[in-house]
Each structure stands twice: as C-alpha cells, then as structure tokens.
N, C-alpha and C positions, 0 to 999 in steps of 0.2 A: 504494499499500500504506499502510496506519494500522497504526501500533504505540502501543499504552498502554503507559507504560513509568513505575515509580517509582523514580528515581535517588538516590543518596547525593550530596548537594552541601552544601557547607560546614556538615557535621554535623547535616543535617535531610535528611529524605525529602521528596522535590520531585515531584510527578505532572508528568510530560510526555507529549504527544500528538504522535508523530512520523511525518510524511508524505514517502514516497520517490519518486521517480519510477520507471517502470519501466521497464526493461532500457536503461539509460542509465548512464553513470558520472554521478556528482553533482560539479557544477560548483561548488556553494557550498552554506552551510548560511543558512537565515534563521529568525530568533531573533522569534517571533510571539507579542505579549503583548495578549490579549483585553480589551475592554472591558467595560462594564456598572456603572459608577459606584462601583467599589471595593465593590459591595455586591452586585451579582447576576451572574449569567452564567456560562457553563462554556467551555473551549476546544473543547467538541463542537459549540457554535453555528455555528463557522466551519469544519467539515471540508471542507464542498464546494469553499469556496473556496480554502483551505489546498492540498488535493489537488490542484484545478485550478493553482495557483502551482507546486507540485512539479513536476506534467508538463510544464506550459509553458515553464520555465526549468531544468528537469533540475537541480533543487536538491534539499535536504533543507529542509522546513519543521518547526521545534520551537516548539509552543506549550506554554505553562506553566500548569499551574492553581494559582494563586497563591491564598493564603488571603484572605478576603472577609470586612470587616464585617458587622454588627455583633461579630459573634464574636471576629472576630481584627481590630481596627482597626490604623492605623500604627503600628509599622513592620512588620508582618507583610507587607504586599504587596511592598513592596521591598523585603523580606531576602529573600524567595522570588525575587523576580526577578533580585536580583543571584546569587544563587547556582546559578541555572537558566544564566544567563549565563556565569558561572565555568566551570561544567559543560560548557557548549559549546566555550569556549575551549580547555578543558584535553583534551577528548574528541573534538573534530572531526576531527583527523586521522586517529585510530585507529579511530573509529565511523564516520565518512563518507569519508574519504581526501582531505580539504581541510581548508586553514585560512581559506578565502575567506569570511567571514561577513559578514552583514548584520543588523540589528536593526529592527522597527517596531510598531505598535500603534495602536489607535483609543481615540479617545476616554479613559477612563480608561488604557489601555494605552498609548497615545502618550504620557500624562503619566509613565506606569512606566517608560515605555522612555527617555524623557529622565532621570527620577531614576536609571536603571541606569546610563546613560553617564557620569553625573558621579562615581557612586560606583566604577565601574571607573577612570575617569580618574586619579581621586585614589589609586587603587592602584597604579598605573604600568600599567593596560592602555588607553591612551588610543588606541594603534592598532591595536586588536584587530578592530573592526567599520570595514569599507568605508563604510559609509552608514546613514544612519536614514530610514526612511518612516513619516511620521507623519502620521495620520489625525484631526482636529478634537480636538485634544487640549486639556485645562482644563490652564492652567500657575500660573494665581493662585489656590488655595485660601484664602486669606486673608482676601480681600474688600477689600485694599487699594487695589487698583486699580480703575478704570471697569469694566473686564470682568471682574474678580473679584466684584464688587458685585451683578453680576447673577445669580449664582447662590449667592451666601454662604448663603441660608438653607435650600439644600436638604437633604432630610432624611438622603441620602446622604452629604453631606460631614460631616452632624453626627456620624451613624454611625461614620465613619472618623477624623476629626482633630477630632471634639468635645472630647475631653481633651487636646489641644494647646494650651498656653498661646500659643507663637508659630509662626502657622501662615505666617510668611514664611520660616522654615527652608527652604534650595533641597530639602532631601527629601521636604518637602509641596509647595511651591510653585517650581517649579525656573525661574520667571519673574526669582525674587530671586539665583539662582546665579551663579556664575563662568562662564562658557558657553563659554570660551576651549578649545582644543584638542580640539574633538570633531568628529566625521566629519561630510563632507557630508549636508546633511540637506532630504528634500523634505516640505514640509507641505502636505497635503491639506485644505481647509475649502470649507464650502458658505457662499451670497453670503448664506443666507438664516439661518444658524447662530447661535444665541445665543452661542456661544464665536468667531465671526468676531474680533472685536477681540482677543481673548486672542492668537488666531494670528498676527493682525500684528504685535501686541509681540513675541510670541518670534520672528517672522521677522526683526524689526529688530536686536532684542538679538543674535542669532546673527551677524546679518552685521556688528553694530559690534564683536564679539569676533573679529570676523576668519575666522568661518566660510562655508562654502560654502552657500547656501542656494537653493531652489526652493521659491517658495511659487504654488501654483495653486489658486483660486477659482473655484469652479464655480457659474454661475447658478441661481437658484430652485431652490438644494438645501438641506436642512434638516439638523439636528444627525444624525448615523448614517445619511446617505443611501448611503452604499455597502451598507448591508447590505441595501437593497432593489431589486428585479429592475426597475430603471429604464435608460434609456438613460443618462443622466448619473451613474448608478452605474458602469456598464459602460465609461463612457470615462474615469472616473478611476481605477478599477481596471486599465485597458491602460494608462493613463499610468503607474500605480505599477508595474507589470511591466515596463515599458520603460526607467524609470529605474532600478530595481533591477537589470534586465540590463547596461545601462552601468555602474553600479557595481561589481557582479562581474567584468565583461570589463577594465573599468580596473585592478582589483586584480589580477588574474591576469597581465595585462600587464605590469604594474610590478615583479613578483618575477624 
C-alpha cells in the first residue's frame, strides 16, 4: 500500500510517500532519501523498489520529496530531510507501532542521509537510527579532494551550492565533518563509478572515527547502477535488504 501525505514538520509542510506491507505487523521504519543530483527527481521514481522493500522486510518505507535546486538551493534540501527525519522519530511509534528505524539514500540522497545524521546527532538524536544504507553518495562538493575535483564543475552542483562561499562545511560536504557517534553504515558503490574514490574516503573516515562500516564494491558497475534491471543491481539491492534486516533485528533484540 502506498500513501501520499503532507506532514507538518519543523513548521514546514513536507511531502512524504509512505509504503506499507500488507497483512503483517510493521517491524521497522526505513527513511529513504531519493537521489537526482539535488536538481532532478521525485520519490515516485522509486515506488516499485520501495514497495518491494516494505513487503520483503515487513517494514514501512517513508520517502521524502525534498525541495530541489535551482529554485531551492542549499540548505533547502537538508532542511526538509532533517524535518522529515524528526517527524519519523516523533511519530514512528504512534503511526507505525515501532521505534526501530533506519535511514538510507542513493547518490544525492546518500549525501543528504549523511548530513541528516550529522544534524540529528548534533541535536541529541545520535541513537535514533539503527543503521544507514548509502548507495554511491557524493561526499565532497567542494572540489578540495581528488574525488571532489572530478565533479566540481557539474551544473547541478553549481545550481545547488554555487552561492556557498565555503563548500567544505559538513552540511554541504560531509566528508569534512566530525563523523563520530553515527550508526553502522553500509556503503554500496560500483567499481566504475566516478564517485568510487569519494566512497572509499568516506569509508576510511567513518572507520577512523570509530564507526562500524561495511563497504561493498560491485564490479563493472557505473554510477546509479542499482536503478537498472541488471543482475549486479539485484545483487546489490539484495545485499542492502539483508544488511537492513540484520540491523532491524539487532536493534529489536537489544531492547
């Protein structure tokens, strides 16, 4: 079942798409942040995959339609994602009957998932999410690292953060942030992805900060590969599903 809903969160109206499993008690809530270069896209593009994930794991999947550049540049997108996350934290038990939460996203959505976690931790919600499943995120939008320079001139980044004087602030480029006290993280990336090095550095920095990191690199796979009907995409999505199931189970048994 899919429900479109606009919720009041942090004094803003936030559009959500909620996917519920049929005929089963909800075991957890997964907050999905879609990609699209901060510039394009809609949560509707992932409906089939989100509904399948909800049914397979017996969870609710909540996806957010955050505001996009160029009409709404940074910090509109992270503001909306933070507001949606706070709504989930506040409403999960009443709405879904569980406080067992996880977060994730792909491409720009993975970046926003990371900035959301940093914001939540800094506001005292460090333990709210049991895990973060991030697919081929871009973690340096400043062009200061070797990985970041590969995409520094992309039009969508100029639309999103072209007005920002210092793009090394963690809310823009989380690779430069304090990465302590974040939940266990799964990083999925293709071996042919232009963002491969960015993901390798993020994995190293998370580990150095004391985090639990699972880095999975898929051969012969370009950026965005999990959005295509290929055997490698199925393998990666199955791995994500298994990893999330373990995180939900671990959180449930620890309470």
